[in-house]
N, C-alpha and C positions, 0 to 999 in steps of 0.2 A: 576522945572518944574514943569509945572501944572498940575494937573490930575482929570479928569472928576468921582466927587465921585460916581453920580449914575450912568453912567456909569459902571463902577466898578464894583459897586456892582450889577448892573444887566446882565454883564457876569460871575458874581461868581454865581448868583441866576441859568443861566441857565447852566453853567456848573456844578451846586450842583442837578439839576433836571436831567440831562443825566445822570449823575454816578449814580441816584439813581435807574434811571428806565434799563439801564444798569445791575447794581446787580440785581433787581427782578428779569428781565429778564433768567440771569444766573443761581439762585436760584430756575426758575419757578414759581416765584410770580405775574409775571408779562405779560400781553399777547404781541406779535412782529409782526409786520407787515412783510408779508413774500413777497418774491420779485416774479413776475413772473417767469415760466420755463424758458422760453427764456430769459429772464433776465441773470438769474443765469448761464445758458449755455454760454453766453456771459464772462460774470464774469469768469467761470471755463477755457475757450479759452483763456484769456489775460493773469491768473498766468501762462496756460503751457508756453505761449509763451517766457512771460518773463524768466522763470526758465530755459528752454531750451537756449534763447537765448543768458543768461548767462554763460550756458555751452560751447556752442558751441564758444562764443566769449576767455573765458579764454584756451581752448586748441589750438586754432587759434594762440593763443599767441605762446605757448609754441611751439607749431609747427616751426613757423618762427622764435622764439629767445627761443633757451631749455636753456639760462644760465637766472636762478632766477635773479640774481645781474642785469644782462644788463636789462631784465624786469623791474626791479624795478627804475633805473635810468631812462629809457624812463618815466615809468609812472611819475616820480618827474617834469621830464622838461615837461613833458604835463600838469600836474597841476600847475605850473609856468607859464606856454604860453610861451616856450622857445624853439625854435628849437633844436632838437633833433642832438649831433655831430658826423657828418660820422666815423662808426665805421668797420673797416678792419676784413673782412670777414674771415673766415677758409681757404677756399681756396687759396682767395688771401696770407694770413700768413705763408700758406705751399709752395706755390708759392717761397713765398720771400726766403724761406729758401733754398728751392731748388734751387734755382739761384744760393745764395749764397754760397752754399756748391759747384755746378758745377766749381765756378772759384777758389776755392781753390784746386779742386782736380784737375783742369786745364780742359778750356771749351773743345781743342781737343781730350780731352781723351774719349774711350767708353762710360765711366760711366759717363764724367763729362756732352758730348751729349744729352745722355737720359736724366739725371736731366736738362737740358732746356729744352727741349721737353716737359716733365715733366711739369716741371712749367710752363708752357708757357697754358699747358692745365689746369692747376688747377687756375691759373688764370682769363681765360676763364669763368671757371664753377663757380669760385667766384664772377664774373660780373654778371652773368646769375643768381645766386643765389639772389645778390643785387637786381635785376630790380625785381624777382620773389617778394621778400618780398615787396617790396615798391607797387608792383602792386595791391599786398594783400589787403596791410595794407590799401590802397584807395579804392579799389572797393570792398572789403568785411568786413574787420573789423570795418570801420567808419562808414558806414549806422548800423551796428549794434549798435555800441557807442551811435550813436545817437540816435536812437530807445532808448536805456535803459535811457538816461540820457536828453530826451527829450521829447519825446509821453509818456513813461511809466509812468516818473514822471507827469505830466499835468493828466495822468490818476491814478494814485494813489490819488493825490490830489483833486482831484474831485472825488472817491470813500471817502476818509474823510469826504466831505461833505454832500454826500448824506448821512452815516452812523448817522451824527449827526441831518440832518435834519429828519431820520424815527426816532431816538429816542425824537425830539421834538416834531413829530406825534402822539407815541405810548404815550406818558406823558402829552400831551392832553387829549388823550381818554381817560385815567387815570384819569383824574382830572374832566373830564365831567361825569365820572359814580358816583363819590364820590360828586359830587355839589349837595347837596338839594333845597335851595333855590330859587327860580326863576332866581333871577339878577343874581345870582350865574353860574346856568344851562347857560345863554343868554351869559356871560361874556365867558364860558368855552366852547359852541359852536363856537362864533367868534372867537376865538384865533384857535379853531380846521381849520377852514374852512382858515383860515392865513395860516397856518403850513400846510395844505393838497394841497394846491397852491404850495406852494415853494417845497414841496416835491415831487408832481409831474415835479415841472420845472427842478428841479435838477435830479430828475429819467430820464429824455428826454437828459440832457446835455450830462450825466454820458453813457446812451446806445448807444448817434451816438459815442460819442469815444471808448467802446469799438465796435462796427461793424467797424469801421474805420483798425481794427486790419488786417480783410482780405485785404483790402488795404498793409500793413504791411510786409501779406506773401508775397503777389505780387512784391515787393519791394527787397526783401529778396531771394527770388526766381532768379531774373533776377542778383543780387549782386550773388547767388550761384555759377551761371551760368558763370560768369565770373570768378571767381575763378579757378572756373577747366581748363577754356579756358587758365588761366594764370600758372597752373601748369600743364596743357598739353605742354603749350611752352615751360615752363621752362626743362620738362624731356625729351624734344623732344631734344633741346638745348644742352643736356649734353648729351643724348646717341650720336648723331652728332659728338660733339667733341670727346667724347670715339672713337668712329670708325673711326676718322681722327688722331686719335692719333696710333691705333693701327695700321695702314697702314704706317703710317712715322715708327714706330720702327721696323714693319716688315721688309722694304726699309735699314734699317741701320743694316739688322743682319748681311748680307757678309761681309761690311765692320771692323764692332767688331769682323766678326772670322777674319778677316788679320788684323787685330792691333793685335789679341791674338796670331798668330802664328811668330810676329814678334818679340814677348818677349820668344819665348817658346826655349828652346834650340837645337841646329842643329841637323839634323836627323842622323851625321853620329858619334854621341859622343852618343847619346839615342838610344833604339828599338823605333818603333813608337808607340808604346800600352804605354808607360814609356810618351813620348813627349807629348800625346794626354792625359794624364790624369793629366800631370804639366800645362795645359791649364789654364789661369783665367777663374773663371766661372762667367757669366750672366744670374743668373738663372731666372730672368724676360722678358730676351727676349730669343725665341724660334729660334736656330743658324743652320744652316746645316753642319750636322757631315761631317769633312774631316781631312785627314791624314797629318802629318805633311813631308814635302818632298816631296807632291804634291801639283803640283799649283793649287792655288785657279777657273782656267778658266777653270780645267776640270771639280769640280765637277756644277760650273755653265751650260757648255756643256749639262751633263746629264739631269741637269733640263730646258733644253731650251721648251718650251711646240711647239715650232713650227718643230723640231727634233726629238721628243720620240715619240712613235706610243703606243697604249692605251695597256693594260695586255690583255690578252686573259680573266680572270676572273677576277671579282672585278670593275666592273663597276655601277656605280647607275644612277637613276634617280634626279633629283634636281629638285627642284621649286625656282625662284626667286623671293625673298622678297621685294628687293627694287632695282630702277633704281644704276647701276653703272658705271661710268666714267673709261673709260681705261685710267692709269695713262703711260702706254707706249707699245709699239709692244708685250713684251710678255703676256701682261694679254686682258683679252676677256671683251668689257663692255656687260651691262648686263639690260636687263628691266623688270619692275615688271611683276611676270603673267607668264612669260614664262617658258618653259620645257626644261630641256638642261640634257647631260650625264656628270658625272665627274669621276676622278676614283684618287687616287694619288700614287706618284711616292715614288721609297727608296729615303730618304734625303730629301724630301721637307717637308717646315717649315707646321706642324701639322695646323696652319691656312690658308693653302690656301688649293684649289685643282685646280688638269686641268678638265679644263671646254672645251667641244666641243659640238658645235650647227651649223650644216651640215657640213660644210670645212672650217668653222672658228673654233679656237683652241685658248687656251689662258689659265692665271692662273686667279681663282675666289676667291675672300673672302669666308671662309666658313660662316660666319656671316650673308652672303647677302640671306643664301640658308636656304631651307628646304626642308632635305635630306628624299627622299621616299625609302620603301622597294620594 
């Protein structure tokens, strides 16, 4: 390999000159060219943007992927420019376990049916989480990462060049002050003009890049809005999935009680209180209390909203929070922001109330209401 000795010597001389100037500035033995206040503000703003962007990026990555090992794996795949393998979400894994458990316990049993329904909802929640992570990664994380790995590296590079140009300029000023002979002064003045021109040119380039931070803020603001929209849609989906699941489990409660009664001892050989105490418990699903030996149709007839009258006291006004479509003739369809009268009946599912609107009457879910005093 051929070396240009003159260039190597020149570069070494420049490096030594800059090192001397930097050291003397730190020791207070040399003057330093100060940048204007506007330029210093641009530098401070750029540093602040870089620091906070790094923190927001890292914490968003933790939010989307709490597992540090998985984050390291994704980082390595990204650096190797390889596609990150698809990973099952926690909700999807839970759904798989619940479905397998239901098959072992018996998909026709109350517990098995509930596991299947909850597992289906967990799978939908896991799929929604996967879509949210994908959307947030593309619309929010990628722009932040592109700024740090692209624009910020360019700014840092130009700032280092500006720092070297300033050291060269101040070194030339020092040599001009030390020059005694006229020829030496003329050479120092010529060198000073060249270094001043290079410094001014580099300062202008750096200034333009720093002023571009405002455009970066606008871009990140747009990405932040998209992130919030994705997160809102994700949580709205999850909320709707859980409401649907809650309605499904509420409709299953009567069936589960009937199945439980079929496994209890006959009423003739056991007192009703003892028989009721021996019924299999389903703690996660509110059920209508029944008495062994009494047909379930009796309890259902008591809770039929079309055949009951409101209590003399205990009715309340409620404001409807969301639209609700009645699933059958025993339920009352609701419109958001309307006012209805509600009350409860003995033996009713605590998640439901009887709602009245004029001559219309039916069961309504509590989660769709704001109860007023």
